[in-house]
Structure formats: C-alpha cells, structure tokens
C-alpha positions in Angstrom: -25.9 9.2 -0.6 -29.0 9.7 -2.6 -28.1 10.0 -6.3 -30.1 13.2 -6.8 -28.0 14.8 -4.1 -24.9 13.4 -5.8 -25.9 15.0 -9.1 -25.9 18.4 -7.3 -22.1 18.1 -6.7 -21.3 17.0 -10.3 -20.5 20.5 -11.5 -18.1 20.9 -8.6 -16.4 17.6 -9.4 -15.9 18.7 -13.0 -14.2 21.9 -11.9 -12.1 20.8 -9.0 -8.3 20.9 -9.0 -6.8 17.4 -8.7 -4.4 16.6 -5.8 -2.5 14.2 -8.1 0.7 12.5 -6.9 0.1 13.7 -3.3 -3.2 11.7 -3.2 -1.6 8.7 -4.9 1.2 8.7 -2.3 -1.2 8.1 0.5 -1.6 4.5 -0.7 2.0 3.9 -1.8 4.6 2.1 0.3 8.0 3.9 0.5 9.7 1.1 -1.5 7.5 1.8 -4.5 8.1 5.5 -4.3 11.8 4.9 -4.5 11.5 2.5 -7.5 9.3 4.9 -9.5 11.5 7.8 -8.7 14.4 6.2 -10.6 12.5 5.2 -13.7 13.4 6.8 -17.0 10.2 6.7 -19.0 11.9 7.5 -22.3 13.9 4.3 -22.0 11.2 1.9 -20.8 8.5 3.2 -23.2 5.4 2.2 -21.1 2.2 1.0 -22.8 -0.9 3.0 -22.4 -4.2 2.1 -20.8 -7.3 3.8 -19.5 -10.0 3.0 -16.9 -13.4 4.4 -16.0 -14.4 5.4 -12.4 -18.1 5.1 -12.9 -20.8 6.3 -10.5 -24.5 5.4 -11.1 -27.8 5.1 -9.2 -28.9 1.7 -7.7 -32.3 2.0 -6.0 -31.7 5.7 -5.9 -28.4 5.4 -4.0 -25.1 6.4 -5.5 -22.7 3.5 -6.2 -19.2 3.1 -7.7 -18.5 0.0 -9.8 -15.3 -2.1 -9.5 -14.5 -5.5 -11.1 -12.8 -8.6 -9.9 -10.4 -9.7 -12.6 -10.3 -13.4 -13.6 -7.5 -15.6 -12.5 -4.8 -15.9 -15.2 -1.1 -16.1 -15.7 -0.3 -12.5 -15.2 0.6 -9.8 -12.7 -3.0 -8.5 -12.2 -4.6 -11.9 -11.8 -7.7 -11.9 -9.6 -7.1 -8.2 -8.6 -9.8 -5.6 -8.0 -9.8 -2.9 -10.6 -11.8 -0.3 -12.4 -13.2 -1.4 -15.8 -10.7 -0.6 -18.4 -7.8 -1.8 -20.5 -5.1 -1.0 -23.0 -5.1 1.7 -25.6 -5.8 0.4 -29.2 -4.9 2.1 -32.5 -8.6 2.6 -33.3 -9.1 4.7 -30.2 -9.1 8.5 -30.8 -7.8 9.2 -27.3 -7.6 7.7 -23.9 -11.1 8.6 -23.0 -12.3 6.6 -25.9 -10.2 3.7 -24.6 -11.9 3.9 -21.2 -15.4 4.0 -22.8 -14.7 1.1 -25.2 -13.2 -1.1 -22.5 -16.0 -0.4 -20.1 -18.5 -1.6 -22.7 -16.3 -4.7 -23.5 -15.8 -5.6 -19.9 -19.1 -4.8 -18.2 -21.5 -4.1 -21.0 -22.3 -0.4 -20.4 -22.7 1.5 -23.7 -20.7 4.6 -24.1 -23.8 6.6 -24.9 -25.0 6.0 -21.3 -21.8 7.4 -19.8 -21.2 11.1 -19.2 -17.5 11.6 -18.8 -16.9 14.4 -16.2 -13.1 14.6 -15.9 -9.7 13.1 -16.6 -7.9 12.2 -13.3 -4.2 12.0 -12.7 -2.4 9.3 -14.7 -0.1 6.8 -13.0 2.5 4.2 -13.8 2.2 0.5 -13.0 5.8 -1.0 -12.8 5.0 -4.7 -12.9 3.1 -4.5 -16.2 4.8 -1.4 -17.6 1.5 0.5 -18.2 0.8 4.1 -17.9 -2.9 4.3 -16.8 -5.2 7.2 -17.5 -8.3 7.3 -15.2 -11.6 9.0 -16.1 -14.5 10.0 -13.9 -17.9 9.2 -15.4 -21.5 8.9 -14.4 -24.6 7.2 -15.6 -27.7 9.2 -14.8 -30.1 6.2 -14.9 -30.0 2.7 -13.4 -27.9 0.3 -15.4 -27.5 -3.5 -15.8 -24.1 -5.1 -16.0 -23.1 -7.7 -18.6 -19.6 -8.8 -17.6 -17.3 -10.5 -20.1 -16.7 -13.9 -18.5 -13.3 -14.1 -20.1 -12.1 -11.0 -18.2 -14.4 -10.4 -15.3 -15.0 -12.8 -12.4 -17.3 -10.6 -10.4 -18.8 -7.1 -10.2 -18.5 -5.0 -7.0 -21.2 -2.4 -6.5 -19.8 -0.1 -3.8 -22.1 2.4 -2.2 -20.6 5.9 -2.1 -21.2 6.2 1.7 -19.2 3.0 2.2 -16.4 4.3 0.0 -16.2 7.6 1.9 -16.0 5.8 5.3 -12.5 5.8 7.0 -13.2 2.3 8.2 -12.3 0.7 4.8 -8.7 2.1 4.9 -6.3 -0.5 6.3 -2.7 -1.7 6.3 -2.2 -5.2 4.9 0.7 -7.6 4.5 1.1 -8.3 0.8 3.6 -9.9 -1.6 4.4 -7.5 -4.3 6.7 -7.3 -7.4 9.4 -5.6 -5.2 9.0 -7.4 -1.9 7.9 -10.9 -0.7 6.2 -9.6 2.4 5.5 -5.9 2.9 2.9 -3.8 4.7 0.9 -1.8 2.3 -1.8 0.8 2.7 -5.1 -0.6 1.2 -8.8 -0.5 1.1 -10.9 -3.4 2.3 -14.0 -3.6 0.1 -16.5 -6.4 0.2 -13.9 -8.7 1.8 -11.3 -7.9 -0.9 -8.0 -6.1 -0.3 -7.6 -3.4 -2.8 -4.0 -2.0 -3.1 -1.5 -0.8 -5.7 -2.6 1.2 -8.7 -6.4 0.9 -8.0 -5.9 2.0 -4.4 -3.9 5.0 -5.6 -6.7 6.0 -8.0 -9.3 5.4 -5.3 -7.3 7.7 -3.0 -7.4 10.6 -5.4 -11.1 10.0 -6.1 -11.9 9.9 -2.3 -9.9 13.1 -1.6 -11.6 14.9 -4.4 -15.1 13.8 -3.3 -14.5 14.8 0.3 -13.1 18.2 -0.6 -16.2 18.9 -2.8 -18.6 17.6 -0.2 -17.0 19.7 2.5 -17.2 22.7 0.2 -20.9 22.4 -0.5 -21.8 21.3 3.1 -23.4 18.0 2.4 
C-alpha cells in the first residue's frame, strides 16, 4: 500500500475498538490458553515491558519493522519481535518505555514517532513479562541503526505482505509447555513468528483489515 493512502486510514486506526483477547487467541495453541487461564497474577507479579508496532514509508510503500533478536542464553533467543523491552524506573509510562527501547534497539528517535494507540497487553509465561504494545508511525523515511548487542537483523515487512493470508501457517515448535506441538504462526521472510509476537500481529492485522474494509480501500 502506498504510504499516502495509509495515512488516510490513520484517524480510523486511532479510533477503532480493539478485538483484544479474541484476536490474540487466533494465534494461541489450546495448551497455552489453559495455562494462562490458571495464572494468579497477584502471586506471580509479572515484570512489565512495552513494544512499538511501527509503520513507515520505504520508497513510498508502507512497511512494518520487526527485529531478529540475537542468540543468547534466554527464552527469547533468536526470536522475531517488535522493538521494545522492559520498563525502567525512569520511564513515565509504558509508552515512554516503547519509545526509549525503540531508539536503543533500532536507532529511531522518539521525536520521529507519532504514537497512535495502545493495543491490548498480553502475558508471556516463559519470561514472566506483561507486554504493552503501541501502534506508531513515522511519516518520513527512516534509517535503522540496530544495536549489535541485541539485534541480529531488521525485517522490513511491506504492509501488503502482512495483510496476505498466505503468511499464516501452522508450524511444529518446541515451546515452554510442550516438546513438539503444532502452533499457529506467521511465516515472514523465511522466519517462523509465533507466540507473543504472533498474538500482537494477529490483533494488528484484524484491526487493519476492519478499518480497510470500512473505508473501502
């Protein structure tokens, strides 16, 4: 989609009602639903984090940025994610966390990002994080400066590719709750995107499609 066309739907994106857990559940295996249903959040006291779902123009075409995390000794090693990270005491709120982490991880200054809307937060059991996603746009073309300590690669996903049904698959994965299980996922640039990132992508995709259908693009 041409970015100028995308900008025409921005006011609708800001105002839309979120589908929330129903959208997340599209990309959640039944086993995970059962696990999260039993969680007492007052007892486990999850840590907080925030991510930025950032759209921007590249050669006039609308793109969404994702990152490939570096390999490390941790549950999210080498996974596909949105730029973001954990809440710090100096952050005024979770939106500021998402903006700060986006700058730290991929080098986009907060002044360039227009935050449109908070999306539905979700819990990540393996790392005990509650993650708060935000939808943002950059109105001008941007250059990425990934932090080599955290980011192995940048994925620039065209909006048209994201909206295609062909990227939605089922994949056999090893998870924190099963050694081999079929999970709903997205296949993006040869990567299998599942878990929390897929759940956030699901809500984002449903919202975009609902708005695009409404304005007849």
